[in-house]
C-alpha positions, 0 to 999 in steps of 0.5 A: 184841812184834812187831806182828801186822797181816796174815799170809799163811803155810803153815797146818799142820793139827793135828786134835786136840782138847784139846791142853794146855799140857803137850803144847805144852811139857813142864814139864821145860823151864820152867826154861830161860831165856827167852833160850835160846828155846823152839822146840826144846821145842815138842811135844817129847813128842808129836813122832813120825815124821811129826808135822805140823810136821816134815814138809817140806810144812808146813815153816816153817808160820806158822799152826796149825789145831787142834781144840777146846779148844787150850791147855787145862790149866795156865797156862804162858806158855811154851806161847805162847813155844814156838809163837812161837819156832817161827814160829807167829803164829796158831792157828785153832781152835773154842775155846781155854783161857782163860788160854792165849788171854790169854797169847797176846794178850800175846805176839804170838800171834793166836788165831782162834776159828771154828765147829767145822764151819768148822775141820773143813773147813779141817783137811780141805782143809789135809790134802788140799793140804799146803803150802796157805796161809791169809791172816789180816787182823787189822784186817778180822778175816778168814781167807781160804783159797787159793780166796778163801773168807773166814771172819770172826772176832771178837776183843776190841777191846783185844786186837786193838789191842795185837796190831796195835800190838805193845804188851803190858800193860806197854807200855800201863802205861808209856804213862802213866808221866808221869801215874803219876809225877805222881800218886805225887809228889802222893800222897807229899805228901798222905800222907807216912806211906805 
């Protein structure tokens, strides 16, 4: 996965609560191969004229700022694929669906949880200044607005390091491949019946 260290990008406001994974990517697209890319399926059923990600002011947005409980619903990893394939590398919201947040961290998408009042202010300022940028610094755990206002956020240390290094759970396991192989060889000799 692509490492995430810092990001300075256009931030698109999506002032909607309870955006579920079926809204992010409808179920009928889940049979598509991952190699086909999921970009064109992002918000397929809710994109109407004037949808924030289709407006020129927010073209190429790399950050999405949303309402509470973003990514709730079913545990489809494809919701994260669709966001990442569309160029979104960070979602800022007051809260996230637990499974969505876990899938995000394993696929290079940073989820930043900020207080609801802070996110509400961000949403208002982004709507008032289309095309405004935010700067996200993962090592420093900060989101900085264009006027210099800094918002600190927390993140699990393991997830943070994985994003910075661009390593998912499989990469972490493979880093111990020699140790695992040595244990398997020893175990095979000690327990040949297994």
